N, C-alpha and C positions, 0 to 999 in steps of 0.2 A: 400248750404249745407256744413257741415263739415265732412271732412274724418278722422274719429277716430275710431281706433280698427283694427280688422284682417277682411279682404275682401279677400275672397276666389273666384278665377278664376276658376269657376266650369268645370270638365269635361265633355264631351260630350258622354255618354254611345253609344254604338252600338250593332245591333242584329248580328246573325250569319250570316246575308247577307251583312254586312257591311252598312246598313241603321241606320238613327238615332233611338234610343230607347226610345221613350217618355216617356214610364211607369218608365224605369229604371232612366231616367233623372229627372224625379219629384222625385224618391226615392232618388237621391242624394241631391235636394234642400232641401228634408225635414229633410234628416239628417245632413245638415249644420245649417239648422233653429233650429233643436233641441239641436245642439251643441253650439248654441249661437255666432256664428260668427257676425259680426257686419255689412257685405253687401256681396254682391254675384255679380260676373262680369261673363256675358255671352258674347261670342264673343271674347275671348281672346285666347293667344298663347296656353295655357294649354287646353283650349277648342277646339284645333285643327281648328281654323277659317279658316287657309289658304287651308285646305283639305274639305271645304263646299262649296256647291253652292250659290249663293245670297238667293235663295228661301228657301233652308236649314236655312240660317242666320236668315231671317226675321221670319220663323215660330218657330225657338229655341227661339228668344228674347220673342215672343209672349207668348209661352207656358210658359217661365221662369215668366213672369209676371202673368198669371193665377195662376200657382202653388203657387207663394212666396205671392201673393194677398195683398201688402202692409205690410208685417210682417216684411221685410226687406228692405235695399235699393238694387234697381237692377241697374246696371251700365251695358251700353251695349257697345260692342267695335266695333269702326268702321274701323278698320285697312283694308288698301287696296291699291293697287298700283295706281288705277286711284282716283283721287279727285272726280269725279263723282259718283263712286261707294261708297266711305266713306261719301260723301252728303246723297246718298238714304239710307244707314244704320243709318245715324244720324236723317232722316227725320221719317224713321221707329221706332226710338227709341221715338221719340217726340210723335209719334202716338199712341204708346202702353203706355206712360206715364211713361216711365222709370225715373229714379231720377236724373241720370247722364250719361254722355258717356265717353268713353275712347278714346283718340285720339292721334295716334303716327304718326312718320313721314312715307311717303309712301317707302315701302321698294322697293330696287334694281334701281330705278330711279336716285340715288344720286343728290337730289335736292340742290340747294343752301339755305342758311338760310333765305332768303327772300321768296324763294318758298315754303320752308316749313311752314313760317308763314303765307302766303297766302292760302295753302291748310288747314291750322287749322282754319283760320278765315271764310273761306267758309264753313267748316263743322258746325262751331259755328252758322252760320247764318241759317242754315238749321234747326238745333234743338233748339237753345235758351235754352239749359240744362247747368248745371254746368258740367264742363268739368276736368277731370283728364289727364294731359298730359301724354304720355307715352315715355320715353327717353331710347332706348334700340340700341345704335348705332352697337353692335355687329350683330344684325339681320338685321337691317335697312339700314346699311350702311353710316349713316350721324348722327352725334350728334346735339341735339338742344345747340346752343351757345350763345354767348353774343349778337351778331346781330338779333338773333332771338327772344330772350326776350325783347330785345328793340322794336322789330317791332309788338310784341302781348301786349305789356305794356298796351294798353288802353281797353283791352277786360277784361269787368269785371265777364264773365263767368268762366274764367280760375281761377280755386280756389286751385288746386293741381297738383302734378306731381308725377308720379311714375318713380322713378329715378334708370335705370337699366345699367348703364354704367359701373359699378364696380369701377369707377374712385373714390377715397376717395378725391382727391383733387377738385373734380367737386362737390362733395357733400358738402364741406366745402364752396366753392364759392356761391352754391345755395342758403345754409342756412344764409350765410354773405349778399348776395346781392339782393336775391328777398324773403324777409320774407313775402310778400303778399301771395306767392304759398306755400301751406302747403306741406312739404315733405312726401312722402310714399316710404317707403324702397320696391325695387323691385329687390335687390341684397340678397338674402337670408343670406349668410354668413357674411354680413354687418349689420344686423338688430340691433345688439347692439351699433354699432357706429352711424345709423341713429337716434336711440333712444336718444342717448347722446347729438346728435345734434339738438333736438327739433321735430323730425318726431313724430307724435301722430297716424301713421297708418301704415299698412305692407299688402301688396298685396303678398299673399304667397301659392303658389300651394300646397304645403305640408299640409296646413290645409284642404286639400279635404279628408285627411286619418288620419290625427294626429291634430283635430282643438284644442283640449285641452292643447298640448303642446304648441302650437302658441299662444294661448290664454294666459298661464301661462307667456312667457316671456314678452308680452305686459302688464299684469297684474302687473310684477315685476318691469318693467322699466318706463313704463309711468303713472301708476296709483299710485303704492307705492314708485317710484321714489328709488327703492333699487337695484342700480346696482351691488352691490355684489352678490345678490341672481340671479339677471340676467345674470351675469357671469358664474355661476353654470349651470344654464339652457343652456345657450347658448354653453357651452363646451358640452353638452350632446347632442347638437344637431348636431354638427359640424360633426360626421362621416356620418349621413344622407346627410348633404348638401354635403359633399366631394362625396358621391357617385352619387348624383342626377347631380354634374355638372361634372362627368365623362362621360356623355353621357347618350343616352336613358331616356332623362328627363321625357316626357310625358308618355313614357311605364311605368316607374318607378311610377309615380303618379297613373295611373290606376290600377297597381298591388297591390299598397298600398291600394286603394279604394277596391279591390276584397277581402283583407285580412281582411276588416270592413264587409263583406258580402254584399258588394255591386256590380252590375252586371256593368262592364265597357266596356265588349265586345271588348279588344283589340284596335288597333290604324289602322288609314286609311293609305294606302301604299303613300308614300315610306318608312315610318317607319313600323319596325318589333317589334314584342313583347319581352320581357325578355327572355333568354335562362333559363333552369332549375336551373343552377349554379348561374346566376345573381338573381332570385327568392329569393333561400335560403340564399343569403348573404343579402339581402335587408331584408328580414323577420328577421333575426338574429339583425340586426342594430336596426331596429324598437322596437322589442322585449326590447332590453337592455335601448333604447333611453326612452320608455315610463315609464319603472320600475325605473329607475334613477331619472327622472323628478318628477314621484310621490312621491317619497321620499324627495325630495328638497321641493315640493310644500307643504307637509306634515310636513315640520319643522325636518326632520331628518337628 
């Protein structure tokens, strides 16, 4: 599998009682398909996997497969503290015939580089599916480093990495030293730099509610190789990215979806929804962004 384009880590809508809203989830997926994103990820951080029971995760992935029905690639997240749990999520992804899995470092345990590799290889054996690695040391506590990549070098299913360290120097090393692993942008305000270094995909939570604008940046940089246009689009997206990185990330993504008429149902504790002031600020940022990027894509 080749990872190319915009991959949306889908939100998980909730009912008023805090249960997963299957109907609203299906609507989110249909919206993304209609918007022509290139793939959908379930069981990711934006989907609040950490706040779901194992059974909810199994059912959510199966529901996504039923709704998508082959129209787009489905990637299933396997994140968990215990390797045994990640293996179970990988096996379930195989059972539903997912197209690929997302495999990260187990959080909190602070495993060594060899232990991270052993974890990833165990998950690979369970699924036998294409793997997008997920390097996010700010959340997981440990980064995937040189010793890790040496240990997994023989695994042919590892085809891409969602690089979310925020370390530009690490991006440079990945592009230079591991060209066989496709780069995918996982740090939104560095998307332009990722594309300049050869990345051909972007896993971007904001594409849940402004997919066309994310697609516009991909089109400019990757398809058209027009980085002058890309810089203009990126400049317009930066206020949103700054807002998202200031805190309440998932809450902001879900509110953005609500502005598009999608039911999100808020977030699960311990997270709390945006306050009225934050909602107004975000609404204004999105309105300006959409208007200005529309002008750029129209050649104005």
